[in-house]
Every structure is written in structure tokens, then in C-alpha cells.
N, C-alpha and C positions, 0 to 999 in steps of 0.2 A: 504494500500500500504506500502510495506516495506521501511524503511529508510536505506540508506547507506551513512554514513558520512565518507568521505575520507579526512584524514588530512595530508597535506604536512608539513614537519617540525615537525615530531612526536617526535624527540629527543630533541626538544627545550624547553626552559623555559616556554613559554606560554602554550604549550600543557600539560606539566607535572603539572604546578601549577594551571591552570585555566580550560582548555578544558576537559581533562579527568575527573577531579572531577565534573565538571558541568554535563557531560553526565551521569556519575555514579549516581548523585543525581536525574536526570530526570528519569532514569531507576528505581531507588528505589521508586520514587513517582508515578511510572506507568504513567508518562506524555509522555514518549516515548514508542512505541510498544516494547514488550519484544523480538521481533526478529530483532530489530535494529542492524545493523552491522557497526562497526567502523573499517575502514581500515587505519592502521598507516603506512604511507609511509616514507621510510628512505633509506639512501645509505648504511648503515652498514649491514654487513652480519649476521643479527640476525634471529633466529627462534622466533616465537611468545612468547614462554616461556622466552627466553633470554631478549626480549624487555620488558616484564612485570617486570622482575627482575631489569632491568635498571630503569624503572619508579619508582619502589618501593624504590630503593637506592637513587634516586635523588629527590624524593618528599620532600618538606620542612615540610610537615605534614604527619602524619600516613595515608597512602592511602591503602585501601583494594583492591588490584589488583585482588584477587580471585573473587570478586563480578562481576567485569567488564570483566573478562577473557572469559566467554562464548560468549560475544558480540564483541570481538576484535580479529583482525588478523593483523599481521605484514606483510608488502609487500615491498620487496626490489626493489628499482627503481633508476636508474641513471637519474637525472632530465634533462640531456641533450640528452638522447637517446630516440628518438621518438618511436622506437620499444618497449621500456618498457611501454610507455603509451598505445600503442596498445594492449600489453599483459594485462595491467590493464583493458582496455576497454572490452576485451574478458571475463575477470573474472566477471566484473560487469554485463555484458549483460547476463551471465549465470543464473542470479537470476530473469530474467524476468522483468516485469514492476515495477519500483521502484522510490522512491523520492531520488534523488542523490544530495548531498551537497558536494562540493569540497572546503575544507577550507585551504587556503594558509596561514599557520602560519609561514611565512618566512619573511626575510628582504626585503626591496624594491629592492635590487639588484637582487633578484631571481624571483620577481613577474612576470615580462614580459616574461621571458623564460618559466616558468612553465605554465603561462596562454596561451601562444602561442601553446605549445605542447598539452595542454588540448583541444584546439580548433582544431588543425591539426589532432589529433587522434580521433576526434568525441566523446570524453568523454562527452563533452557538445556540442550539436548542436544548432545553432542559432534558437531561437523561441520555443524550447522545455522547457516549464516552470517547468517540473518535474526535470530539471537539472539546477543547479546554481553554481556560483563561488563566494566565500567569501574571503575577504582580509581585513587586518588591515591597519590603518593609519601608517606611513604618506602616503598620496596620492600624491606622488611627493615631490620635495623640493622647488618648486615655481610654479607659474602659467604655465610657459612654459613646465616644465617637467610633470606637472599634465595633461596638454592637450595632450602631447605625449603619456603618459601611457593610458589615456582614449581613445585616437584615436585607439591605438592598440587593446584595449579590445573590442571596438565597431566593429572591423573587424570580431571578432569571436562570440560575444555575444550581445544579446539585453540588453538594460538598465534594463528591468524587471528581467533579470537573474543575475544581479550584486548586491551583498550585501556588501556594504562598511561599515565596523564596526567602530563606535566610541563607545567604551564600556561605556562611561559616559551615553549614552542614555539608557542603560539597567539598570542603577541604579534606585532603588525604588523611590527616591524623584524626580529624573528628570522626570520619568514617571508621577509623581504626580503633576507637575507644572500646567498642563492644568486642572486637577481636582480642584485644589485649586482656580484657576482663574475663571473657568466657571461654577462650581457646587456650588458656594457660592455667594449669592446675595450681601453680604457685600463687597466682593472684585470685583465681576463682574461689579458692578455699579460704582466703583471708580478706575478702572484700566486705568487711562489716565492722561494726563499732568495737569489737573486742581486739581487733588488730590495727585499725586505722586511727591515728591520733588526730589528724586534721587534713583538710583538703584546701588547696589554694588554687584559685582560678584567676589568672592574670592576663590582661590584654593592655599592653603599654604601647604608645605611639610617640615618636619624636616630632611628628608634624603638628602644626597648629590646625585651625579649622580651614585654612587655605581659602578657597572661594565659596565655601558652603554656608556662609552666614545666614542666608535666607532660610535654609532648613535647620541649621544647627542651633540657632538662637531660640527657636521655638521647641527644641527637643532637649539638648543637653546630653551628658554622658549616661544618665539613668535610662532615658528612653532610647538613645541611639545604640548603646552597647549592652547594658545590663538586661533590659527587657527582652532582648532577642538573643544575641550571641552568648552571653555569659550564662543566662538561665538555661539555654539549650545544652551547653556543656555540662552544667550542674546536673541536669536531668539524666543525661547519659551516664554520668558517674554514679548517680544515686539510685537509679531505677532497679527494680527487681528483675529477675530472670523472666523474659517474656515467654508466652506460650509458644511463639514461633518468632522468626525474624522477619516476618512480613509486616507491611506498613501499619496496619491497624493494631496489631498486637504490640508493636513497639510504641506506638503513640499512647495506647492504653496505659502502659507502665509509666511513661513520662508524665501523663496527666496525674497519676497517683502521687508522684513526687511533688508536683506543683500544688496539689491539694493539701499537702502536709508541710509546706514551706513557710517558715517565719524568719524574722530577723531581729537582732538585738539593736534597739534604737540607740543605746549608749555607745555602740561601736561605730556609728555612722560618722564618716568624714567626707565632706564635700569641699571641692576647691575650684578655683578659677585661675588660669595662668595669667601672670602679669603681662599686660599688653593686649589682653582679649578685648577690652573696651576700645582700643585703638584700631581694631580690625574694621575694614570697610563694611558699612551697613549694620553695625552693631549699636544698639541703643546704649547711651552712656550710663543708664541706670540698670543695665542688665545684670541679673543675678543668676544667669545660666551657669550651671556647673560644668566644668571640663574635666573633672576628676571625681571619682567616687570610690570609697572603700566602705565595706560593711561585712559584718559577720552574720551568717545565716545558719539555720538548722533545718534538717529534714526529719520530722518526727515520725519516722517509720521504725519498726523493730530493727531493721538492718542498720540504720544510721543514727538512731536517737542518741543525742549527746555529742555527736561529732561536729565541730565547727567547720563550716565552709566559708572561707575568706574570699570575697570577691573584690577585685581591684581593677580599675580601668581609668585611663586618662590620656590627655594630649600634652604635648610639649614636655615630655619626660625624657630621661637620660638615654633610653634605648628603645628600639622597636622589638617587642617580644610578646608572643602569645604562648602561654604554657599552662598546663595543669600539673600541680605537684601533689602527689599523694604521699603523706608522711605517715609511716607506720609507727606503732608503739614500740617502746624498748622491750627487749626480751626479759623474762623473769630473772635471768642469770646476769644481766648487765651490772647490777649493783655490786656483784662480787669482784668485778674487775677494777683494779686500781689504775685504770687507763682512760684516756679521753675518748670513749666510745661515742659514736653518733647514731642517730636513728637512720633506718633505711628509708630512702625516698625514691619514688618512681616519678620520672618526669615524662609527660606526654607533650612533646614540643610541636607547636603548630606553626609558628613563625619566629624568626625569618627562615629557618630550615626545619622541615618536618623530620621528626625522629623520636626515639625512645631512649631513655637512659635510666639506669638503676644504680644507686649508691649503696655500697656495702662496706662493712668493716673488714679489714684484712691485716694480717701480720706484715710488718715491714721486713723485707728480706735482710737477713743478717743474724748475728748472735744474740741480740737482745729481743725481748718480747714486746717491742713497741707495736702500736696499731696505727693504721692510717685508713682514711677513706679512699675507696677506689670507685671508679665509674665504669660500668659496663654500658657501652653506648652503641646505638645503631642509628645512623643518619640515613633516613629513607631517601631524601633528596639527593644525597651524595652518591647513593648506590643505584638510583633509578636508571634504567637503560632507555635511551632515547628521550621522548617527550615526557616531562612530569606534568600530568594533567592539571589544568586550572580548575578551580571549583565550578566555573560555569560550563566547562566541557561536560563534566559529569552530570550537572543538573539538566542541561539541555538534552543530553542523550536519554536520561531517565524520563523526561517529559514525553519524548517521542515514543518511548517504549512502555508508557503507562505505569512507570514505577514511582511510587509516592513516598517511599521510606524517608527520603531526605527533605521532605517538605512538611510544613507545619499544619496541624489541624486546628479548627476553630477553638475547641475547648482548651488547647494549649495556650493559644493567644489570650483567651478570656482570663484564665487563671494567672498568667504572667502579668497582665495589666492590673488585675486586682492587687497583686504584690507591689507593683511599682506605684500605683495610686496611693497605697497605704504609706509608702515611704515619702512621697511628695507631700501628702497631707501632714505627716509628722514634721517635715522640714518647715512647713508653714506654721503649724500650730505650736510647735516647740521652739520655733525660731532657731533652728540649727544654724550655727554660724558658717559663712562661706569664707574659707581661707584663701587669700590671694597668695599664690606661690610664684617665686622667682626661680627657684630651683627645686627639684623633686625632694631633696632632703628636708625641706620645710614641712612637707607632708608626711614623710616617713617617720620623722621624729614624733610628730603628733600621733600617728598610728601606734607607734611603739609604746607611747605613754598609756594608750587605751588597751592595747592588746600585746602584751609581752610575748605571747606565743607566736605572733606573726613576725 
């Protein structure tokens, strides 16, 4: 069956930097059928050749538009004109039976209008699983707006037709979390509160907000990173063994984690990097946080009492995304008059994917000294050929009807409940916003609150 991938927002940054390169790579690897058609939807009065020239000029990396040209066609459309959607539908219907993916690479302000017109024009009819609609986070700005958006989408589409993208779920090591947990006896048998001391989930960036002021100042780190990426990682670490590794069974277990999730308000640290108010288009009174730290708990029998430390921020000292599982000391450790350390499992997501495990080992020689050693496997270093980008995996899964790496509505709903509670506490309890010139300003404050971190 022929794939037709229709991209709204075809002149945007996401399409040019991520989506078209991902589709090109899938075509090169013959993972998409060679007759796959990409319809690039836009308002500008382009011909296809002119659009490809635009892509080439605006791509941050050298992009071979000639390779994808036979598979791409530009389609001019006014997003508010229902007749244009009907014209698009006639074009797509002319290809006969197809797998149709409608990718909304647009801001949240355009999502509901485009989705409504897709439904009204029968580009996607309710219940037809060969047609689906895909959209990026943010899924609303809070629980109320998320429910409103979801209610509108459910008027026109079944849940099975909705692909909500959290691109972190497409990253190699995020996919690997469950393999590390359940395919290795040494971890599978010790993945509980009797063996795990704490879990750290960290996503640090050196960049500032760059040109994202319009989005970021209404979002902040809590909504931009914690509500989606960090909570999804937490759920994969804390979930119970699923009945199967199919999409719905995995999501059922993640939902149980979110349902038992709470946080310690006294642990909360929010910050804003010095200079944020000088960024273009930022309100001089903005209290938007660019840094968040908090301690959470998952009150299930498996993890009750284990602290989950979440930290994310911009303008920090390094780019790093990592999950650190720290295990408890052994009962025998107190007998050793030596500087023994706890074992730690590192699941590294960025900048290089990989896994490492720290152990105590005797120092070679005549004395009984002990040192920490690292057993490390760098997936990115050992990958043969192309190391897939997250969007390559997500686009391929969409065309093949695989939904394990996409989020379901009840996951979104519960994660927004958690974030809204934090936002309300910040307002009601007047949690101070720390202005930080350097990351140590924040880390010292965190250490005062949480010595274990």
C-alpha cells in the first residue's frame, strides 16, 4: 500500500531540519516504499521546484533535495479554506487505497483549525485506521486547554488515529530502557525499592531559548520539558512489568505510574538564567522558569519511598540527558574500612547514547585498596552506518501503524494534573525564582535542600 505523508507547516523549522531529512534517510535505507509521496502543504505561492530551493537554502546542513524530489510535491493551501482541503482530498483519493499520514508540524495555535478542517473535509474519516493525524507537543498549556483540544479531536477522530509525538520517545536509549530493565536478570531482579536508593532524571542544555521566545515564555521548563520528556522517562523506569510489549499494555502501566505520582513541595527549585529578560520579545516582568528541580515519589509497592530527582534547565554548564539509577549499599559494606561507593547505572541519552555501570573493584597491587570502575558501552560509538534520528523511527512507526512510542490521552491528562499542581503551588506558596548567572548558584541551593542529590 502506498504511503502518502502530508505535512502541514512545510516551510517551518521542524520540517526542514528534522522531517524531510528523516524521510530522505528512510527512503535511502529502503525502509519506506520507493513510491512514497510527500505532500508539502504551505500558503506560499510556490511550485515544487521553488519549494525545494527554499528547503535547500534554509537547511542548516547540506541537504540533497535532488534525492527526495521524485517523492515530493508542493501543494498550496489556505488553512482556513475548507474548499482547499476538499481539493487536497480529491488529489489524495486519486491515488486509490493508501496509508495516509497527516503530520501537523505547526504551532498549537493552528492545530485545532487544521484538525477540524481535516475532519470536515473527510481527509480522515473516523474509524479509518489507514488515515491518521500526527501532532507535536505541547498538548495544550494546562489540563483545561488539553481537555478542550482533545475533546475537539475526538469529535472527528478515534484515539487509534491520533499520534501524539514526544520525540524523546524515539531516541535510541529511551527505547532501550525497557530492554535494559527486563532483558537482564541482574537488573530485572533488583529493580525495586529494596535495592534502589534513588533515581535521577536529568536533561541539561547549554543553549538559551534562542529564537523560541514566543513559545517558551508562555511555557517554561515545567511545561516544555518536565510535563513531557522527563515524566515519560520516569514512567518507563517506574512502571510494572506489562502484560505484553504492545502499545496498549505499555501505556496501561505508564498510566498507573502517573496515577501514583506526587512531589515534595519543599524540594522545588525554580530558576531563570541571567539575561533571559534581555532576550528578544520577552516581557520585562516575566517570571518564566528556565530551570526546574524537584523530588518526586511513585507510591506503588515497587517504588514506594524511592526519591526520583528531576532536573532540567537552559544555559547550564553542559548538554547532557541521562538517567542515573543509584543502588543501595550492600549489607556487608559497613564492615569494610575502605571508601566504598554505591553502584550506579547510567542510561545516557545525550550527547552520546550509551550505558555504563559503576562498580567497586580492588586496585591492582599488594594493598587492599578499592576504586570505582566503569563498565561502559557507547551505542553511538559502536553503531554501524547511520545512527537513526528519533524522527526516523517515529515516522517509520506511523506508516506501519505502531503506536508504542506515542502518547495516549490518559497519559497526557495525568501528567498535566501533576504539572498544574506544581504551578499552583508556585503561585500560592510564592516559591521564589532564583536568577542564576552560573549553574553552581542553583546546585548549591539544591544541595542545601537535598543532601542526597
